[in-house]
Structure formats: C-alpha cells, structure tokens
C-alpha positions in Angstrom: -3.2 24.5 -15.9 -2.4 20.9 -14.5 0.8 19.2 -14.8 -0.3 17.1 -17.2 -1.7 19.9 -19.8 1.6 21.9 -19.1 3.7 18.3 -20.3 1.5 18.2 -23.2 2.0 21.6 -24.4 5.6 21.3 -24.1 5.7 18.1 -26.4 3.6 19.4 -29.1 6.1 22.2 -29.3 8.6 19.5 -30.9 11.7 20.1 -29.6 14.5 17.5 -29.1 14.4 18.4 -25.4 12.8 20.4 -22.5 12.5 20.6 -19.1 9.7 21.1 -16.1 10.0 22.2 -12.8 8.1 20.5 -10.0 8.2 21.0 -6.1 6.6 19.4 -3.2 6.9 19.7 0.8 7.4 16.2 3.1 7.9 17.5 6.1 7.8 20.5 7.9 11.0 21.7 7.3 12.1 21.8 4.0 11.5 21.9 0.4 11.9 19.6 -2.5 12.2 21.0 -5.8 13.1 18.7 -9.1 14.0 20.0 -12.6 12.6 16.8 -15.2 14.1 16.4 -17.9 12.4 14.6 -21.6 14.1 14.0 -24.3 12.5 13.3 -27.6 13.4 10.1 -29.4 15.2 9.9 -32.7 12.8 10.0 -36.0 10.2 9.5 -33.6 7.7 12.0 -32.1 7.3 10.1 -28.6 9.1 12.1 -25.8 10.9 9.9 -22.9 11.5 11.3 -19.4 15.3 10.5 -18.9 16.4 12.0 -15.7 15.8 14.4 -12.8 18.0 16.8 -10.9 16.4 16.8 -7.0 17.1 19.6 -4.7 16.3 19.0 -0.7 16.3 23.0 0.3 16.2 24.4 4.1 16.1 27.9 3.3 16.9 29.3 6.6 19.5 27.2 6.7 21.2 26.0 3.4 24.0 24.2 5.0 21.5 21.4 5.1 21.2 21.7 1.5 21.5 18.3 -1.1 20.7 17.6 -4.8 21.2 14.8 -6.8 20.6 13.7 -10.3 18.5 10.5 -10.6 18.1 9.0 -13.9 15.2 7.0 -15.5 15.6 4.0 -16.9 13.4 2.0 -19.3 10.1 4.1 -17.2 11.3 2.9 -13.8 13.8 4.4 -11.1 13.8 6.3 -7.9 10.3 8.0 -7.3 10.4 11.8 -5.8 9.6 11.0 -2.4 12.2 8.4 -2.6 14.8 11.2 -3.6 13.6 12.9 -0.6 14.1 10.0 1.8 17.5 9.5 0.2 18.4 13.2 0.2 18.1 13.2 3.9 20.4 9.7 4.6 18.0 7.2 4.5 18.0 3.7 2.4 15.6 2.6 -0.2 15.0 -0.9 -1.4 15.3 -1.0 -5.3 14.6 -3.9 -7.8 17.4 -2.8 -10.2 19.2 -3.9 -13.3 22.9 -4.5 -14.3 25.0 -3.6 -17.4 24.2 -7.3 -18.4 20.8 -6.9 -18.2 20.6 -9.5 -15.1 17.8 -7.9 -12.0 18.7 -7.7 -8.9 17.4 -6.3 -5.7 19.2 -4.1 -3.7 19.0 -1.3 -0.8 20.9 1.8 -2.3 21.9 4.9 0.1 24.1 7.9 -0.8 27.3 8.4 0.7 27.7 11.7 1.6 31.5 11.6 1.5 32.3 10.7 -1.5 31.2 12.4 -5.1 31.5 10.9 -8.4 32.7 12.2 -11.7 29.3 13.8 -12.7 29.4 15.4 -9.1 26.4 13.0 -8.1 27.0 11.6 -4.1 28.5 7.9 -4.6 25.1 5.2 -4.5 25.9 2.4 -2.1 24.2 -0.7 -2.6 23.8 -3.7 0.2 22.6 -6.5 -1.5 20.6 -10.1 -1.0 24.1 -11.5 0.5 24.9 -8.4 2.6 22.8 -10.4 4.7 19.8 -7.8 6.1 16.4 -8.9 6.9 14.3 -6.0 7.6 11.2 -8.3 9.0 13.6 -10.4 11.3 14.8 -7.5 12.9 11.5 -5.6 13.2 10.4 -8.4 15.3 13.5 -7.6 17.7 11.1 -4.6 18.9 8.1 -4.5 20.8 6.3 -2.6 17.7 2.3 -3.1 18.1 1.8 -2.7 14.2 3.8 -6.4 13.4 0.7 -7.6 15.0 -1.9 -7.4 12.4 -0.4 -8.8 8.8 -2.0 -5.9 7.5 -0.3 -3.3 9.3 3.1 -5.3 9.4 2.8 -5.5 5.4 2.2 -1.7 5.4 5.1 -0.8 7.5 7.5 -3.1 6.0 6.5 -1.6 2.4 6.7 2.2 3.7 10.2 1.5 5.5 11.6 -0.2 1.7 10.9 3.3 0.1 13.1 4.9 2.5 10.0 6.3 4.9 10.6 7.3 8.4 7.6 5.9 10.1 5.7 6.2 13.4 5.0 3.5 15.0 4.0 2.0 18.5 6.6 0.4 20.9 4.5 -1.1 23.8 6.6 -1.3 26.6 5.2 -2.6 30.5 1.7 -2.6 28.6 2.7 1.7 28.4 2.5 2.2 24.5 5.2 5.1 23.4 4.8 6.8 19.5 8.7 6.2 18.1 9.6 6.8 14.2 11.7 4.3 12.5 13.9 3.6 9.1 15.5 0.9 7.6 19.1 1.0 8.0 20.6 -1.8 6.3 24.1 -0.5 6.4 24.5 -1.8 10.1 22.0 -4.6 9.8 19.1 -2.5 12.2 16.6 0.3 12.3 17.0 3.7 13.4 14.6 4.7 16.1 13.4 8.3 16.9 11.3 9.3 19.7 8.5 11.4 20.1 10.7 14.1 22.0 13.5 13.7 19.7 11.0 14.4 16.5 9.5 17.7 18.8 13.0 18.6 19.6 14.3 18.9 15.7 11.0 20.8 14.9 11.5 23.0 17.5 15.1 23.2 16.4 14.4 24.0 13.1 11.7 26.3 13.6 14.3 28.3 16.3 16.2 28.6 13.0 13.3 29.8 11.0 12.7 32.7 13.7 15.7 33.8 14.4 
C-alpha cells in the first residue's frame, strides 16, 4: 500500500486527528524518522497537515541523536530533507511570515545549546540585514561549478536547502573534490575535504562494527 493510499484510508475513518510515520535515509550513517500529524477542520471534512516530529537517529551511537517538532502553516514549512539538514547542524534558507502577516526571507539554524518551552531546539534566524551574501562568498573560492550558469544556480539552490554539496576546487590546475555548506552565522561557507568525508564514514563504520 502506498503512502497516499494509507493517507486516504486514515482520512476515510473520519477521526478528528491521526498520525502517520515515515522514514528515509539521507546519508550512509543515519536514519530519519518522522511522525506526521493531521487534523480535521472544524465543521468540515478536510484534513490539514499541521506538524511533524522528526528524529535523526544513529542507532549504533545514540549520543548523536536529535529530534525537533516542525510546524506547517498554510501548507508550507520545512521539508523532510531540510529537517535532516537542520538536525545535522546546517542552515536552511526559507521564506517566512511574521505574526503581522508580513513575508520575509531568512536563514534558519537550530541552536543545540538552548531549548524552548516545548522542548524544541531554539531556532536562530539570520535575515537580510545580517549581510550574508552566499553567491558573493562562493566567488571567493576556486569552485569549478560556478562557471556554467546552470550549475551555479543548482549549487546555490542546493546550499539554500541546507545540503552538504559536492563541488570541485581547482588548485593550480589540479581538481580536488570538496563538500561545502552555507554558514550564515559566520558569513562564510563550511568546507570539508574528500579525506575528511571518508574519515567520517570510516569512523561511523567502526562504531557500527564494534
């Protein structure tokens, strides 16, 4: 049975609220699980997706586990992949709406050192006035993918979703594979070499095998 079929089946039951569970693997070392909450509108048969509780799980090393509730407003919010990126500590760029209904753009990032009253991690925001210009910063580095316009736009879009994106650094005509992520807090980018990524993978494999 597909996810849509399960959703339709639950809606047909007519309960005021119900939950569904989904999972996904976005890297080699962890698993994402989410409990999706749906609520029926008052005096209506329509259901709304209101929030989901996302958990980043390292079954062989639970010290790395993190969870957060993400709320959905008017059908928009943080996607499942974006929640993975946020729980891994990276920043995501989103179009948001304040309490007065005014729309604005900001980078959001979880603060793992501070909790809110509902036990969520505090969400830090870096708005336009913070002065973080991702495209300008990228041009400070010898990134091959900045030359073709289409690849540059894809790269920027990926970084705005919070992804750790593979790129090629050209150093003295020698290409070197790197992984980069947006870092609005310090107005820079995070850079990981291929060797560091391999070391991370081996470290988690050793944890799993021990």
